[in-house]
N, C-alpha and C positions, 0 to 999 in steps of 0.2 A: 613624271617618272613612275614606273610600276615594275614589280617583280614578274608579273604574268599578264598576258593578254588572252582573253577568251577568243577561241577560233572555232568553237562548235559547242553544242549543248553540253557535252562531257569531254571537252578537249581544251587545253590551255597551252599557249606558247610561252616558254621562259625567255626573259630578256637578259642582257648582259649584267644587270644589277644582281643576279643570283650567283655570280661567279664564286666558286668554292675557295675554302681556306687551305685544305690539304691538296687540292688540285684545281687550279683556276679554270681548267677546261671543262670541268663538270660543275654541277650545282652544289652550292651550300645547301644542306638539307633543311635548314630552318624555314625559309619561305614555303617550301613544299609542305611542311607540317601545318603551317597556317592555311594553305590552300585546301588541304584535306579537312580541316576543321570547318572551313567555309562550306565545303561540299556537303558535309553532314548537316549543318544548320540549314542549308538551302533545301535539301531533301526533306528535312523535318517540316519546314514551313510550307512545302507543297502538300505534304500528307496530313498535317494536323494543325489546329489553331489554338491548342490549349497551353502553349508556352512552356513545354518541357525545357529544362536547362541542363547544360552539360556539367556533369560532376567529375568525369574522368576522361582523359584522352591518353590512350596507350598505343604507342607506335612501335612497330618493328621495321628496322631499316635493312632491306635485303641486298642493297647494292648501290652503286653510284648511278647518277642520272646525267645524261648529256644536257647541254643547254639547247633545248629543242622542244618540239611539241610533245605533250604528254596527254595520255588518256586517263580518265578517272571513272570509277564506278562506285555505287553504294547500294547496300541492302540492309534490311532489318533482320537481325539474327534472332532476337527475342522480343517480339512485340508485347506491349502491355499498356494498360490504361494509365498507370502512374510511373512506371519505370520501363525503359526499353534499352536494348543493346543494339547498336548500329555498327556495321563494318563498312569501311571505305578502303579503296585501293587506288594507288597511283602507279602507272606503268609507262613504259616506252618500248616501242618495237615488239609488242607482244609479251614483254617480261615485266612482272610486277617488281617495283623498286621499294615501295613503302606500303605497309598495311596499317590501318588504324582501326581500333575497337574503342567505341565511345559509349559510356553510360549516360543516358538522358533521364532526368528525374523530374517529378512534379515539384514545383516550388511551393513553399508555404511560409507563413509568418512565424519565425522563431527569433525575432529581434529581442524579445524579453529574456531569453535564455542564451543569447549569442555571446561568444567570447572565445579567446584563445590565449594560451600561455606563450606563444611565439612572440619574442620581442620585436619591436619595430627596428628598422635600420635607420641610419642617419638620413635625414631628409635630403632630397636631391639637390637643393640649393646650397647645402653645406658640404657637398662632395666636390672634389677637384675634377675637372675634365681629364680624360685619359684617352689617348689615341690607340685603339687596338690594332691599327695597321702598322704600328711599330713592331708587332710580332707576327701578324697574320696578313697574307695577301688576299686578293679576291674582291669582286664587286660588292658582295653582301657585307663583308666586314667594313669596307670603305663607306658603305651607306649608313652605318650605325653611329649614333652619337652616344658616347659612354661617359659616365662619371663614376669614379671608383675610389674605394677606401680599402687599400691593400693591407692585410695583416701579416701575411707571410706567403711564400710560394704555396699555391693550392688552397689559400684561405683568403676570402675577400667578400665585401658587400659592394654592390654596384647598381647603377640605374642605366637603362638602355631605352632609346627610342629611335625611330627612323622617320624621315620625311617622305620616304618612298611608299607609294600605295601598294597594297598586296596585289590587287587586280585592277587593271586599267578600266576606268569607266564602269565600275560595278560597286554597289554598296556592300560593305563588309562590316561585320559586327566587331565590337571591341574585343571579344573573345578570340575571334579568328586573327585579328591583328596581333594580339598578344601571343597567340600560339605560333605565329610566324617569327617570333623572337626567342621562344623558349630554348631552342638548341644552341644559342650563342653562349649559354652558361658554361659549356665545357671548355671554352677557350679564353675566358675572361680573367682567370687566375691560375696560370699554368703551374704545375708542380715540377715540370721538367721542360727544357728547351725543345720545342717541337721539331727543330732541326736534328736533334739527337735522339728523341723518343717520339714515336707516333702513338697516339692514344685516341683514335676515333671511337665514337659510341655506336653501338649496334641497336640500341633502342632508346626510347624516351617515354616516361610516364608522368603525367601531371594529374594530381588530385586537387580539385578546386572546391573550397567551401564558400567562396565569394566570386562572382563574375568580375573580371578586371574592369577598372574604370580609369579613364584618362590616357594620355599619350605615353607616360613613363611607366616602365615595368621594372620592378626592383628584384634583386636576387641577394640572398645571403648564402654563400656557396662554399662548400668544402670539397676538395678533390683528394681522393684516396687511391693509391696504387698498392695492390696486394703483392705477395711474394711469388705468385705463379702466373703472372701475365694478365691478370684481370684487375680492373679498377672500377671506381664508382665516383661520379660527380653528383652530389646531392645538394639541393637548394631549397630554401623557403622562399616562396614567391610573394611579392608585395606590389600593391599599387600605392598611390600617395596617401591613402587612408589607413594603410596598415597591411598585415599579412593576409594573403588570399588563398594560399595552398602550398603544396610541396611539389618538387620535381626531382626525378632520379634518372640518371643516364648510366647504363652499363658500358664499360670501356674495354676494348682489347688493347693492351699495353705492349708495344713492340719497340724495344731499343734497337737502334740502327746497328 
């Protein structure tokens, strides 16, 4: 099983595994974000061999995407020897649906001064399994394995992994696989019943100080609704070794 199949050098077909949560006839955006991260890394590896690593992935979500063939493109916005800014886009039918800007940075040895004040979350083996399809429909949510420690509505820590490949018959980095799960954060600890309040995100930005390792991706997540129709889902990201970065999603909050 895979979320996407390559059908051309810069074209991919979505499978039914990407079925959305707000609308099962369109794609859940999460796998598409992983696909664009893969496109950026693939372009980097063609252009250079010095091992720049991704420090930021910033996505703007321009609209819904049908479960169909999508085109991608990538360009270097700001070239550099040690730092570069790369832009990628995913579209369908001549319309862009997702834009990504990624900062790629030269790695270095900072282990001697490394550290963070972000606390670790409960280990994955000590969290109870939770079925997200009890709240959300769609192929993508059904493909996710989740373990969750709920604090209150809109506040939880949880671990997520999936057995589904990001792209059929293609090597994908741990970062791209993790990026394909980032967007699940907005639905794993809801502040309001999604049948009564819609709260899709219009963007997603991940800042990473460590490249993800392993199959499980952890989240320490808080969902906030403001008084004027705008919300924020903010998370600290983890792998099984500890915190690796932060994640933010801007929400449009729409009571039915």
